[in-house]
C-alpha positions as CSV (number, residue, x, y, z in Angstrom):
1,M,51.7,89.2,103.8
2,A,51.3,89.6,100.0
3,A,54.2,89.6,97.5
4,S,55.8,93.0,96.8
5,R,54.0,94.3,93.8
6,I,54.9,97.8,94.9
7,R,58.4,98.8,95.8
8,K,60.3,101.9,96.8
9,D,60.9,104.3,93.9
10,D,58.0,102.9,91.8
11,T,55.6,105.2,90.1
12,V,52.1,104.4,91.3
13,I,48.5,105.5,90.7
14,C,45.9,105.8,93.4
15,I,42.8,103.7,92.5
16,A,40.5,104.6,95.5
17,G,39.6,107.4,97.8
18,S,39.8,111.2,97.4
19,Q,43.2,110.9,95.6
20,R,41.9,108.6,92.9
21,G,43.6,109.0,89.5
22,K,46.7,110.9,90.9
23,T,50.2,109.5,90.4
24,G,53.3,109.8,92.5
25,K,56.6,108.2,93.4
26,V,56.8,105.8,96.4
27,L,59.2,107.3,99.0
28,E,58.8,104.6,101.7
29,I,57.0,101.4,102.4
30,D,55.9,99.9,105.8
31,R,55.2,96.2,105.1
32,G,54.1,95.6,108.7
33,R,51.2,98.1,108.5
34,E,50.8,97.6,104.7
35,R,51.1,101.3,104.0
36,A,53.2,103.4,101.6
37,L,54.3,107.0,101.7
38,V,53.8,108.5,98.2
39,E,55.2,111.8,97.0
40,G,52.4,114.4,96.4
41,L,49.5,112.1,97.5
42,N,47.5,112.0,100.8
43,I,48.6,115.5,101.9
44,V,47.6,116.3,105.5
45,K,48.1,119.4,107.6
46,K,50.3,118.9,110.7
47,T,50.9,121.4,113.5
48,L,54.4,122.1,114.6
49,K,55.3,123.1,118.2
50,R,57.6,126.0,118.7
51,T,61.2,124.8,119.0
52,N,64.6,126.2,118.3
53,E,64.5,124.8,114.8
54,T,61.0,126.2,114.1
55,P,60.7,129.3,116.3
56,Q,57.3,130.3,114.7
57,G,55.8,126.9,114.9
58,G,52.8,126.7,112.7
59,I,51.0,124.4,110.3
60,V,52.8,122.5,107.5
61,E,51.5,120.1,104.8
62,V,53.1,116.7,104.7
63,E,52.4,113.3,103.0
64,A,50.7,110.7,105.2
65,P,51.0,107.0,104.6
66,M,48.2,105.4,102.6
67,A,47.1,101.8,102.2
68,L,48.9,99.6,99.7
69,S,45.5,98.3,98.5
70,N,44.7,101.8,97.2
71,L,47.8,101.9,95.0
72,M,48.6,100.2,91.7
73,P,51.9,100.3,89.7
74,Y,51.6,102.9,86.8
75,D,52.7,101.9,83.3
76,P,53.7,105.0,81.3
77,E,53.3,103.1,78.0
78,A,49.8,102.0,78.7
79,K,49.1,105.3,80.6
80,K,47.2,103.4,83.3
81,G,47.5,101.3,86.4
82,V,48.6,97.8,85.6
83,R,49.0,94.4,87.2
84,I,52.5,93.0,87.6
85,R,53.7,89.6,86.5
86,S,57.1,88.0,87.0
87,E,59.1,87.0,84.0
88,R,62.6,85.6,83.5
89,K,65.0,87.7,81.4
90,D,68.6,86.5,81.0
91,G,68.0,84.0,83.8
92,R,66.9,86.7,86.3
93,P,63.4,87.5,87.4
94,V,62.0,90.9,86.3
95,R,58.7,92.5,86.9
96,A,56.6,93.1,83.7
97,S,53.4,94.9,83.0
98,A,50.5,92.5,82.3
99,A,48.9,95.2,80.1
100,S,51.8,96.0,77.7
101,G,54.1,93.1,78.5
102,S,57.0,95.4,78.8
103,A,59.6,94.9,81.6
104,H,60.7,98.3,82.7
105,K,61.1,100.3,85.9
106,F,57.7,101.2,87.4
């Protein structure tokens, strides 16, 4: 399993597939399946069965998990997807952008 270059609450950009170029916030990560659930990306239609909670049933649009290999951390300073490197700041490891060199929240 690869190191965690993408974590929950990171802003990422999609680099492959039909969603290419779109950005979103990571809601959930499944390391076992190497997939991430990203807000606003990979929207699929799902049918709902009639229940007491949803008496009409119907079709809803939800985010589906997408492969981690199709995502890259997004750097707002560089305005593009960037590689991450590990640096030490005040004796603690921090993630920094390889493009701009800034260590901030992705």
